[in-house]
C-alpha positions as CSV (number, residue, x, y, z in Angstrom):
1,M,-17.8,-26.4,-3.6
2,V,-15.1,-23.9,-2.7
3,Q,-12.4,-23.2,-5.3
4,T,-9.0,-22.0,-4.2
5,I,-7.1,-19.7,-6.5
6,P,-3.4,-19.0,-5.9
7,A,-2.8,-15.3,-5.4
8,K,-0.3,-15.3,-8.2
9,E,-3.0,-16.4,-10.7
10,I,-5.5,-13.6,-10.0
11,T,-5.4,-9.8,-10.2
12,L,-7.0,-7.1,-8.1
13,R,-9.0,-6.1,-11.2
14,Q,-10.4,-9.7,-11.4
15,L,-11.3,-9.7,-7.7
16,R,-13.1,-6.4,-8.0
17,H,-15.1,-7.7,-10.9
18,R,-15.9,-11.1,-9.4
19,F,-16.8,-9.9,-5.9
20,N,-18.1,-6.4,-6.8
21,L,-15.5,-4.8,-4.6
22,E,-15.2,-1.0,-4.4
23,R,-12.4,1.1,-3.1
24,T,-13.3,3.6,-0.4
25,D,-11.7,6.8,0.7
26,D,-14.0,7.1,3.7
27,E,-11.8,8.2,6.7
28,Q,-14.2,6.4,9.1
29,F,-13.5,3.0,7.5
30,F,-11.4,1.0,10.1
31,R,-11.5,4.0,12.4
32,E,-10.1,1.8,15.3
33,W,-6.7,1.9,13.4
34,Q,-6.5,5.6,13.7
35,Y,-6.5,6.3,17.5
36,D,-3.6,8.0,19.2
37,L,-1.6,8.6,16.0
38,P,1.0,11.4,15.8
39,E,0.1,14.3,13.5
40,L,1.7,14.2,10.1
41,T,3.6,17.1,8.7
42,E,2.5,18.6,5.3
43,F,5.6,17.0,3.7
44,E,4.6,13.6,5.1
45,K,1.0,14.0,3.9
46,Q,2.2,15.0,0.4
47,L,4.6,12.0,0.2
48,L,2.0,9.5,1.4
49,G,-0.5,11.0,-1.1
50,Q,2.0,10.4,-3.9
51,V,2.7,6.8,-2.7
52,K,-1.1,6.2,-2.6
53,E,-1.6,7.6,-6.1
54,E,1.2,5.5,-7.5
55,Y,-0.1,2.4,-5.8
56,L,-3.6,2.9,-7.1
57,Y,-2.3,3.4,-10.6
58,L,0.0,0.3,-10.5
59,S,-2.6,-1.9,-8.7
60,E,-4.7,-2.0,-11.9
61,S,-2.1,-4.5,-13.3
62,P,-0.4,-7.4,-11.7
63,L,2.2,-6.0,-9.3
64,L,5.6,-7.7,-9.4
65,E,7.4,-7.8,-6.0
66,V,10.4,-5.8,-7.2
67,I,8.2,-3.0,-8.5
68,L,6.2,-3.0,-5.3
69,K,9.4,-2.7,-3.2
70,M,10.8,0.1,-5.4
71,V,7.7,2.3,-5.7
72,I,5.7,1.6,-2.5
73,I,7.9,0.1,0.2
74,S,11.1,2.1,-0.3
75,P,9.5,5.5,0.2
76,L,7.6,4.3,3.2
77,L,10.8,2.9,4.8
78,R,12.6,6.2,4.1
79,L,9.7,8.2,5.6
80,A,9.7,6.0,8.7
81,G,13.5,6.5,9.1
82,F,14.6,2.9,8.5
83,Y,17.5,4.1,6.3
84,R,19.1,6.0,9.2
85,H,21.2,5.0,12.2
86,P,20.8,2.7,14.1
87,F,19.3,0.5,11.3
88,E,21.5,-1.4,9.0
89,L,20.5,-2.6,5.5
90,T,21.4,-5.9,4.1
91,A,20.3,-7.6,0.9
């Protein structure tokens, strides 16, 4: 019998343990997502490395949406230029 667990009631740590999941840094993993991408600058690579490091640290505990937005999403939106003209922010 299949048991459904709401996402808000389980953590990434529990999923890793239950399903023997392992994180991979293999650049060939999902290679099809990497075709025809523009080259990143050193600054962009450094910023993305910081975001990744912070996410991996924070993902060990339950991530609240507000923290995820502040630490992960906001830097990515800034890097992508969504805080500049012609985009408008609303809350």
